[in-house]
C-alpha positions in Angstrom: 1.4 69.7 16.9 3.6 72.0 14.3 1.5 73.2 11.3 2.1 71.9 7.8 3.9 74.1 5.1 2.8 74.5 1.7 5.4 75.9 0.5 9.2 76.9 1.9 9.7 80.8 1.7 10.5 82.4 -1.7 14.8 81.4 -2.4 15.5 79.7 0.6 18.4 77.6 0.3 20.4 75.1 2.5 23.7 75.2 2.2 25.6 72.4 3.4 28.4 72.0 1.5 31.6 73.6 3.4 29.8 74.2 6.2 25.8 75.2 7.5 23.3 77.7 6.7 20.4 78.1 5.8 19.1 81.7 3.7 16.5 83.4 2.3 17.2 85.8 -0.6 20.2 86.8 0.8 19.2 87.4 4.3 20.9 84.2 6.8 19.0 82.7 8.9 20.0 82.3 12.3 19.1 78.3 12.9 19.4 76.9 16.4 22.2 74.2 16.2 19.7 71.0 17.3 17.5 72.2 14.6 19.8 72.9 12.2 20.6 69.2 13.0 17.3 68.4 11.8 17.2 70.4 9.0 20.6 69.0 7.6 18.9 65.2 8.3 16.2 65.8 6.3 18.4 67.3 3.7 20.4 64.5 3.2 18.7 61.4 4.3 16.4 61.9 0.9 13.9 63.5 -1.2 11.3 63.0 0.4 9.3 62.1 3.4 11.4 61.3 6.6 9.6 59.0 8.9 10.0 61.2 12.7 10.6 58.2 14.5 13.7 57.8 11.6 14.7 61.4 12.5 14.4 61.2 16.2 16.2 58.0 16.4 19.4 59.0 14.0 19.5 62.7 16.2 19.4 61.1 19.4 20.4 57.2 18.9 21.2 57.4 22.8 17.8 59.0 24.1 15.5 56.8 25.1 12.8 56.7 22.7 10.1 59.3 24.4 13.1 61.2 25.0 14.3 61.2 21.1 10.5 62.3 20.4 10.4 64.8 22.9 14.1 66.0 21.2 12.5 66.4 18.1 9.6 68.3 19.4 11.4 71.0 20.9 13.7 70.9 17.5 10.9 71.7 15.5 9.4 74.5 17.7 12.9 76.2 18.1 12.9 76.4 14.7 11.3 80.1 14.8 10.2 81.3 11.3 11.3 81.5 8.2 13.2 78.6 8.9 10.2 76.7 10.1 8.6 77.0 6.8 11.3 75.8 4.7 9.9 71.9 6.7 6.7 70.1 6.2 5.9 68.4 9.2 2.7 65.7 9.8 2.4 63.4 12.7 4.6 60.6 10.7 6.5 62.8 8.7 9.3 65.8 7.9 10.8 66.4 4.9 11.9 70.1 2.8 9.0 72.1 1.6 8.5 72.2 -2.1 11.1 75.2 -3.3 14.2 75.0 -0.8 17.6 74.5 -3.2 20.2 72.6 -1.7 23.7 73.2 -2.8 24.6 68.9 -1.8 21.7 67.8 -4.0 22.9 70.1 -6.4 26.4 69.2 -6.7 25.3 65.2 -6.3 23.2 65.8 -9.7 26.3 67.3 -11.0 28.5 64.4 -9.9 26.5 61.7 -11.8 26.1 64.3 -14.9 30.0 64.3 -14.6 30.1 60.3 -14.6 27.8 59.5 -16.6 28.8 57.7 -19.1 26.7 57.8 -22.0 27.3 61.6 -22.0 29.8 63.6 -23.4 31.1 66.1 -20.4 34.0 66.9 -22.5 32.0 69.2 -24.9 30.1 70.7 -22.2 31.1 73.9 -22.0 29.2 74.0 -18.6 32.0 71.5 -17.5 35.4 73.8 -16.5 36.6 75.1 -12.9 33.5 76.2 -11.9 32.2 72.5 -11.6 35.3 71.9 -10.3 35.0 74.7 -7.3 31.1 73.1 -7.5 32.7 69.3 -6.2 35.3 70.8 -3.7 34.0 71.1 -0.5 33.7 68.6 2.2 29.7 67.6 3.1 28.9 69.3 6.6 32.7 69.2 8.1 33.2 69.6 12.1 30.2 67.3 12.5 30.8 64.2 13.7 27.6 62.0 14.4 27.8 58.7 12.6 24.8 59.7 10.1 27.2 62.7 8.8 30.1 60.8 8.8 28.6 58.2 6.4 27.2 60.6 4.0 30.1 62.4 4.2 32.2 59.4 3.4 29.8 58.9 0.3 30.0 62.0 -0.6 33.8 62.2 -0.8 33.9 59.1 -3.0 31.3 60.3 -5.3 33.4 63.8 -6.0 36.7 62.1 -6.3 35.8 59.8 -9.0 33.9 63.2 -10.6 37.2 65.4 -10.3 38.9 62.5 -12.1 36.9 62.4 -14.2 37.0 65.9 -15.0 40.9 66.2 -15.3 41.2 63.0 -18.0 38.1 64.6 -19.8 40.1 67.9 -19.4 43.4 66.8 -20.4 41.6 64.7 -23.3 40.7 68.4 -24.7 44.3 69.6 -23.7 42.7 72.4 -21.4 45.8 71.4 -19.7 45.2 74.4 -16.8 41.6 72.5 -16.0 42.9 69.6 -15.7 45.4 70.7 -13.1 42.6 72.2 -10.8 40.4 69.2 -11.3 43.4 66.8 -10.1 44.2 69.3 -7.1 40.9 68.7 -6.2 40.6 64.9 -6.5 43.9 65.3 -4.5 42.8 67.3 -2.0 39.8 64.8 -1.0 41.8 61.9 -0.6 45.4 62.8 0.1 46.2 59.5 -0.4 44.5 57.9 -3.0 46.6 56.8 -5.9 44.9 57.3 -9.3 44.1 61.1 -7.4 47.7 62.0 -7.5 48.8 60.2 -10.2 46.0 62.0 -12.5 48.0 64.8 -11.2 50.9 64.4 -11.9 49.8 62.8 -15.5 48.2 66.5 -16.0 51.8 68.6 -14.7 53.3 66.0 -17.1 50.8 67.5 -19.9 51.1 70.6 -19.3 54.8 70.6 -19.7 56.2 70.9 -16.0 58.1 67.8 -15.8 59.5 69.6 -12.3 56.5 70.1 -11.1 55.1 66.6 -11.7 58.4 65.2 -10.1 57.7 67.3 -6.7 54.2 65.9 -6.5 56.0 62.8 -6.7 57.7 63.3 -3.8 55.2 65.2 -1.9 53.3 61.9 -2.4 55.9 59.7 -1.3 56.1 61.2 1.8 53.2 60.8 2.8 52.9 57.4 2.1 55.9 56.8 4.6 54.8 59.1 7.2 51.0 57.4 7.6 51.6 54.3 5.9 55.3 52.6 6.2 55.5 51.9 2.7 56.8 53.4 -0.5 54.7 54.6 -3.6 54.1 52.1 -6.6 56.5 51.2 -9.2 54.3 53.3 -11.9 54.0 56.7 -10.5 58.1 56.2 -10.4 57.7 55.5 -14.3 55.3 58.2 -15.1 57.5 60.8 -13.2 60.4 59.2 -14.9 58.9 59.6 -18.6 56.4 56.6 -19.3 53.2 58.3 -19.8 51.7 55.5 -20.3 52.2 54.2 -16.4 49.0 54.2 -14.7 47.9 52.2 -17.8 45.5 48.4 -17.0 44.9 49.7 -13.3 
């Protein structure tokens, strides 16, 4: 039986964006691969307790139930302090200990705030280039388990929408450099997404960089032809040609 922890070590932080790491204070904590996946799964599954059966079945889907449960016990045992104290473990469930901060939780909350239809993010000074950076990292890149890929796709869609919204708000406030940065981050998240590429083109045009807008359009056109066999839509052509309303009515 793994003991239940009452609190996480002071300053415990779990990073999932751009890669996995666990730190306590400023010190990195070594975590074995299976234990890292356990921590990450609990962190992305929900904010509350996760049934042990769900953890074992999700992390070791090909293993018989008794083997998956044994693997879970092993991953818990190998998670030495202070890493072990980042979890609360009972006979039936696993959860993050109170006080563990997770960059992914913060970034999701930030994206939701940006997209809040009742909010006014345009006039919130904390929304700027730093906000873009907070929304620019992939979730656990290089991890290919089904549960990671599904969550990573959900995050990609959420942050892309938030970055497009930020770019539009920055343009409305004539903060053109920040608009370009936000739109570029949206394109990086989904290079084939038409709305992101159109937002970036509009940001360049709003900044007075028609040449850069044309280059962006041509870059998009080449990539579309290579990866899909089709050319860019006419509305983007009209936008680059000078019709600033080329993306309206979508």
